[in-house]
N, C-alpha and C positions, 0 to 999 in steps of 0.2 A: 541257312548257309552263312558262314562268316565272311566278312569283307576281306578282300585281298590286302595283304600287308605291303607297305612300301618297300623299296629297295633298302637293304641294310648297308650302312657305310662299311668300307673295307678297312684293312689295317693301315696304320700310318705308313708302313713300308710300301704297301701297294699304292697308296696315294702319292707318295714321293716318286715312285717309278713312273706313274702316269704323268705327273707334272714334268718330270725330266724329259719324257718323250714329247709332250706338248711343247715344251720350251725349245727342243730341237727343231720341231716343225715350224714354229713361229719364227725362230731365227732364220730358217731357210726362206720363209716367205718374205721377211723383212729384207734379207740380202738380195733376193731377186727383184723385189719392188724398188729398192733404193738404187740398184744397179741400172734398172730400166729408166728411172728418172734421170740419171746422169748420162744416159746414152751409151753405157757400156754394153758390150756384146755378151749376153749370158743366155742360159736356157730360158725359154718362154716363161713369163711369170704366171703362176697358177691363179689367175684372177678371171673368173668367168662364172656365168650363171649355171647352176645345176638345174637340169631339165625337170627333175622331180620336185625339188624343194623351192626353186626360185632363188636360192641363196647364191651370193657371188663369192663367198669365201672359199678358199682352196679346200677341196674335199679332204686332203690329209689333215689340215688344221682343224676342220670341223669334226672329223672323226676322232682326232686326238682329244678334242674338248669333250666329246660324248663319253669317252673312256674316263676322263677326269670326273665328269658329272656322276657317272656310275659309281666311281670309287667313293664319292661323298654321299651316296644314297639318293641321288637326284639333284637336278638343278636348283631346287628350292633350298638345298642344304649347303650350297657353295658359299664360301666366305663372301660377304657383301662386296668388298673391294674387287675381288677377282671377277665376280659376276658382272659388276658394273663395267669393268674394263673390257670384258668379253663383249658386252652389248655395244659399247661405244666403238670397238674395233669392227664388229659386224656392220653397224650402221655406216661407218666411214667407207668400208669396202663396198657395201651396197650402193652408196652414193657415187663412188668412183666408177662402178660398173655401169650405172644408169647414164652417166655422162660419157661413157666409153673412153675414159682417160684415167691415168694414174695420178694421184694427187699427193701433195705434201701432207694434207690432213690425214689421209690413210696411212702415210708413212709414220706420222707422229703417234697415231693411235696404235699402230703396230708396236712401236717402241714402248709405249706406256703399258700395253698388254703384256709385253715381255717382262717389263719391270715388276708388274704385279704377280706374274707367275714366279719370278725369282724370290719375291718377298714371301709368298706362300710356301715355297720350298724351304726357305730359312725357318719359317714357323714350324713346319712339319719336322724338319731336322732337329729343332730344339725339343719338340715333343718326343722324338725317338731317343734323344740324349737323356732326357729326364727319366724316361721309362727304363733306361739301361743302368741308372744309378743304383747302387746297393741300398739296402735299408738305411734309414737315417742313422747318423752317428751322433753321439753326445757332444756337448760343448767342449768338454775336456779332450775328447778324442779329436775333435776338429782342431783344437789348439795344438795338440801334439803333431798332427800331420803338417800344420802350418809351420811349426818350429823346425821340423825335419827338413821341409822343403826350403825354408829360408836358409838353413845351415848349409845346404848343398852337399852334405856328406852324411854318413851314418853316425848316429848318436847312441851312446850307451844309455841304460836306464837312468843312471845317476846324472848324466848330462841333460837328459830330457827333464828330469825332476828339477834340476837347478833352473832351467829355462822357464818351467811352469811357475816356479816360485817368483821369478822376476815378473812374470805376466800377472799373476794373481795375488802376489804377496805371500802366499802359502800354498803348499801342495802336499798331498798324502802319498807316501811311497807305495802303500798298498793299492790305492786307487790308480796310481800311475802304472804300476805293474799289470794290474787287471786290464786297464785300457790298452796297454801295449799288446797284451796277449790277445785281446779281442780284435784289434786292428790287424794283427798278424794272421789270426785265424781267417779273417775275411779278405786277406791279401791286399789290404789297403796299404799296409807296410809289410816289409820283409825283414827278417833277421838273418844277418850273414856277416862274413868277413871277406871283403873284396877290395877293389881299387878305390871304393868310396869310404873305406875305413871299416871299423868293427861296430856292430850294433844294429840299430833300426834305420831302415832307409825306404825309399820309394821302389815299387815293383819294377819301374823302368830302368833302375840303376843295376845294370848287369855287367 
């Protein structure tokens, strides 16, 4: 018999959604904890020991973290900083529960845990953004897009060619036309006549 395989990591989008939900839960825990420390009247803070696990962390936060762990294929695959922040947060809450009091240390660890969740969300968002990028473009195509963006208006083929000559010292009309055609085909640039002028411009110029 083959050994059972470990859990497989889920998609970046699924990881991001799980992190967003965890962030919402931790923010709620932090808000209730901080309000209790300052004597404000709020709903009871979800800080108590679970009868089955002995853990003091709010079940919603713990369950939210379990979903995140599953999205990464298990706790062992969590980013080290997020895993460490989760451990410190849990230790701080356990200590506070053992003393039957709410502490500034638990508050600080809650804030730090929240910050690590936000940092990991930014990393996953970057991963999604990179995956959404079209296939790589050539250096000349990249220069053309930059020239059009800097101009802030549509440019004709001859205007683009003239700007490329300024940048590179020389430019081929044939290569420039070919690059413009490819950029238009991939909708990185559009060709039209509108309020931004006549020629090649950015897709968002409508």
